[in-house]
C-alpha positions in Angstrom: -4.7 26.0 2.3 -5.7 22.7 0.6 -9.0 23.7 -0.9 -11.8 22.0 -2.8 -12.0 22.4 -6.5 -15.0 24.1 -8.1 -17.2 22.8 -10.9 -14.5 24.0 -13.4 -11.7 22.4 -11.5 -10.6 20.1 -14.3 -9.9 23.1 -16.6 -8.3 24.9 -13.8 -6.0 22.2 -12.6 -3.3 23.1 -15.1 -3.6 26.8 -14.7 -0.2 28.3 -15.0 1.5 25.2 -16.5 1.9 24.1 -20.1 -0.3 21.3 -21.6 1.1 18.1 -20.4 1.5 14.9 -22.9 0.0 11.7 -21.9 2.1 8.6 -21.2 2.0 7.2 -24.6 4.7 8.3 -27.0 4.5 7.6 -30.8 8.1 6.8 -32.1 9.2 9.7 -34.1 12.3 9.1 -36.2 15.7 10.9 -35.2 14.2 11.4 -31.6 14.8 9.6 -28.3 11.8 7.5 -27.0 11.4 8.5 -23.4 9.1 6.0 -22.5 10.1 2.3 -23.2 7.0 1.0 -21.4 4.1 1.9 -23.6 0.7 2.2 -21.7 1.8 2.2 -17.9 -1.7 0.8 -16.7 -0.1 -1.0 -13.6 1.7 2.2 -12.4 -1.5 4.2 -12.8 -3.4 1.8 -10.9 -0.6 1.8 -8.2 -1.0 5.6 -8.2 -4.7 5.4 -7.5 -4.2 2.9 -4.5 -1.7 5.4 -3.2 -3.9 8.3 -3.4 -6.6 6.6 -1.3 -3.8 6.0 1.4 -2.7 9.6 1.3 -5.9 10.8 3.2 -4.5 9.0 6.1 -1.4 11.2 6.0 -2.7 14.6 5.2 -6.0 14.7 7.3 -4.5 14.4 10.5 -2.1 17.3 9.7 -4.6 19.4 8.1 -7.3 18.7 10.7 -10.1 18.4 8.1 -11.4 16.0 5.5 -9.4 15.9 2.4 -10.0 14.4 -1.0 -7.0 12.9 -2.9 -6.9 11.9 -6.4 -4.2 10.8 -8.9 -3.8 12.6 -12.2 -3.0 10.8 -15.3 0.8 9.9 -15.3 3.4 11.5 -17.7 6.6 10.5 -19.2 8.8 13.3 -20.1 12.5 14.7 -19.8 13.5 16.0 -16.5 14.7 19.2 -18.1 11.2 19.7 -19.4 9.5 19.0 -16.0 11.8 21.4 -14.5 10.7 24.1 -16.9 7.0 23.2 -16.3 7.5 24.1 -12.7 9.1 27.3 -13.5 11.1 29.2 -11.0 8.9 29.0 -7.9 9.5 28.1 -4.2 9.8 24.3 -4.2 10.8 21.5 -1.8 12.7 18.8 -3.7 12.8 15.7 -1.4 14.8 12.7 -2.9 13.3 9.3 -1.5 15.8 6.4 -1.8 14.1 3.4 -3.3 15.7 -0.1 -2.5 16.3 -2.4 -3.8 17.3 -1.3 -6.5 19.5 1.5 -5.1 17.8 4.3 -6.9 16.0 7.6 -6.1 12.4 8.7 -6.7 11.5 12.4 -5.7 8.7 14.1 -4.0 8.1 17.5 -5.2 6.2 19.8 -2.9 5.2 23.5 -3.7 6.8 25.8 -1.1 3.6 27.6 -0.4 1.9 24.5 0.6 4.8 23.4 2.9 4.5 27.0 4.5 0.9 26.4 5.0 1.2 23.2 6.6 4.1 24.7 8.8 1.7 27.6 10.0 -1.0 25.0 10.7 1.4 22.7 12.7 2.2 25.7 14.9 -1.3 26.6 15.8 -2.1 28.9 12.9 -4.9 28.8 10.3 -2.8 27.5 7.6 -2.0 30.7 5.8 1.4 31.2 3.9 2.9 34.8 3.8 1.3 37.0 1.2 4.8 37.4 -0.3 6.6 34.1 -0.3 10.4 34.1 0.8 13.0 33.2 -1.7 14.1 30.1 0.3 12.7 27.7 2.7 13.5 28.1 6.4 14.9 25.3 8.4 11.7 24.7 10.0 9.9 24.4 6.5 12.5 22.1 5.5 11.8 19.9 8.6 8.1 20.0 7.7 8.7 18.7 4.3 11.1 16.1 5.6 8.3 15.0 8.1 5.9 14.5 5.2 8.5 12.2 3.4 8.7 10.1 6.6 4.8 9.9 6.8 4.5 9.1 3.1 7.2 6.4 3.0 4.9 3.8 4.5 1.9 4.3 2.2 4.5 4.2 -0.8 5.8 1.0 0.5 2.4 -0.5 0.8 1.2 0.8 -2.6 4.1 -0.8 -4.3 3.9 -4.0 -2.3 1.8 -5.9 -5.0 4.6 -5.2 -7.6 7.7 -5.1 -5.7 8.9 -5.2 -2.1 10.4 -1.8 -1.8 11.6 0.5 1.1 11.3 4.3 0.7 13.8 6.7 2.9 13.7 10.4 2.7 17.0 12.1 1.8 18.2 15.6 2.1 15.9 18.3 0.9 17.0 20.5 -1.8 15.5 23.9 -2.8 17.0 24.0 -6.3 16.7 20.9 -8.8 20.1 21.9 -10.0 21.4 20.5 -6.7 20.1 17.0 -7.1 23.0 14.7 -7.7 21.1 11.7 -8.9 18.8 13.4 -11.4 20.3 14.6 -14.8 18.6 17.2 -17.1 18.7 14.4 -20.0 17.1 11.8 -17.7 13.7 10.4 -18.7 11.2 10.5 -15.7 7.8 9.2 -14.9 5.6 12.0 -13.2 2.7 10.9 -10.9 0.7 13.8 -9.8 -1.8 13.8 -6.8 -4.5 16.4 -6.2 -5.5 17.3 -2.7 -8.7 19.3 -2.0 -10.6 20.2 1.2 -14.0 22.1 1.3 -13.2 25.4 -0.7 -11.3 26.9 -3.2 -8.7 25.4 -5.7 -6.7 22.2 -5.0 -3.0 21.9 -4.4 -0.8 19.2 -6.2 2.0 17.1 -5.2 4.2 15.2 -7.5 6.1 11.8 -7.1 8.8 11.4 -9.8 10.5 8.0 -10.8 13.5 8.0 -13.0 12.6 5.6 -16.1 16.0 3.8 -15.6 14.8 3.0 -12.0 11.8 1.4 -13.2 13.2 -0.8 -16.1 13.6 -3.7 -13.6 9.8 -4.0 -13.3 9.1 -3.5 -17.0 7.1 -6.8 -17.3 4.7 -5.9 -14.7 4.5 -2.2 -15.3 3.2 -2.9 -18.9 0.6 -5.3 -17.8 -3.0 -4.6 -18.4 -5.4 -4.1 -15.2 -8.4 -5.9 -15.9 -11.7 -5.1 -14.3 -14.2 -7.6 -12.6 -16.7 -9.2 -14.9 -20.3 -9.5 -14.0 -20.9 -12.9 -15.5 -22.5 -15.5 -13.3 -20.8 -18.9 -13.0 -22.2 -21.8 -15.0 -24.9 -23.6 -12.8 -23.6 -27.1 -13.7 -20.0 -26.1 -12.8 -21.1 -24.9 -9.5 -23.2 -28.0 -8.9 -20.3 -30.2 -9.6 -18.0 -28.1 -7.5 -20.4 -28.2 -4.4 -20.6 -31.9 -4.9 -16.7 -32.4 -4.9 -16.4 -30.1 -1.9 -19.2 -32.2 0.1 -17.1 -35.3 -0.5 -13.9 -34.1 1.1 -13.0 -36.2 4.1 -11.6 -34.8 7.3 -9.9 -36.8 10.1 -12.1 -36.6 13.5 -10.4 -37.3 16.7 -11.0 -37.0 20.4 -8.4 -36.2 23.2 -9.4 -38.4 26.2 -6.3 -37.6 28.2 -2.7 -36.3 28.0 -1.0 -37.6 31.2 2.3 -36.0 32.2 5.2 -38.3 33.5 8.8 -37.5 34.5 11.6 -38.3 32.0 13.1 -40.6 34.5 10.0 -42.7 34.5 9.5 -42.6 30.9 12.9 -44.0 30.6 12.0 -46.9 32.8 8.9 -48.0 31.1 8.5 -51.5 29.8 5.8 -53.6 28.3 3.0 -54.3 30.9 3.3 -51.1 33.0 0.4 -49.1 33.4 0.1 -45.2 33.0 -2.8 -44.2 35.0 -5.2 -41.4 33.3 -8.1 -39.7 34.4 -10.6 -37.4 32.5 -13.9 -36.0 32.9 -17.3 -36.6 31.3 -16.6 -33.9 28.5 -13.9 -34.4 26.1 -13.0 -32.2 23.0 -13.6 -33.4 19.5 -11.2 -32.2 16.8 -11.4 -31.7 13.2 -7.9 -31.6 11.8 -6.2 -28.7 14.2 -9.7 -27.1 15.0 -12.0 -27.9 17.9 -15.5 -29.0 16.5 -17.1 -29.3 19.9 -17.3 -31.0 23.2 -18.7 -34.6 23.7 -19.4 -37.3 26.2 -17.6 -40.8 26.1 -19.9 -43.8 25.9 -20.7 -46.8 23.8 -23.1 -47.2 20.7 -23.9 -50.6 19.2 -21.1 -52.3 21.2 -18.6 -49.8 20.1 -16.9 -46.9 22.1 -18.5 -43.6 20.9 -18.7 -40.0 21.7 -22.2 -38.1 21.9 -21.7 -34.5 21.0 -23.1 -32.1 23.7 -22.2 -28.8 22.0 -20.5 -27.5 18.9 -18.0 -24.7 18.5 -14.8 -23.6 16.7 -11.7 -23.1 18.7 -8.1 -23.4 17.6 -6.1 -26.0 19.2 -3.6 -23.6 20.8 -6.4 -22.0 22.9 -6.8 -24.9 25.2 
């Protein structure tokens, strides 16, 4: 099942795969530049946000606490990515991104899908010792269910950058059957590790075509700046406080709000009297908020209100 990495997990994460290059590519004469973005700081930050929200997806399914983290992203050719994954049982789940109308790809290890399926039907989360050559319809349904569950976290993670919707498509068990991914396409591979309490982790990949991300080049290449620990200037803070304390607010009181029929309203003329009645306590308002309750009276020969209680209450609540 999804297991916890050991102390040497960092060295073991890539066991069975070739060394992966980082997202920064130095231009070489006579070769195609797969990464037109440079340092993808924003997308790496987005992946870290997505990793945190993935816990809420996998912990209910696995019925245990799970750690999820984002690996450093990689830009490479799709053909190289396929070679890296080798010829193992895999669920290739297209995720329709809109707008623009493009496709991302969730790539799940077949063994992991079978473990989830066994757990879903009350088992201990064990895959067969000898993996089948194809996923069963039930396993495909489990992978599609994961796509549905991940669509909302994906949407929320992308929200600061772009308002995208993600919708799972038809699962394929061979990358050669993916109609929207060509071997020559450049892709951005974001990898996520999942680990529970023992053993080695499982990895899940979300693959974005470089062509689909070009519309967001200005934001994808932006720097993510950390918070600074510098204290604000005391003189500036004092000036700001004085300016805030000088802001003026309208204060009003509602004595009565009589209701009269429309017919009588149309007949009103100068000199008519509209009777009103109000109790001892009337609301005192600041803007649209209630400041408190007061009693109507006089002070120094002028009408006034004595505050009897203070509270904060929105206008629509009374």
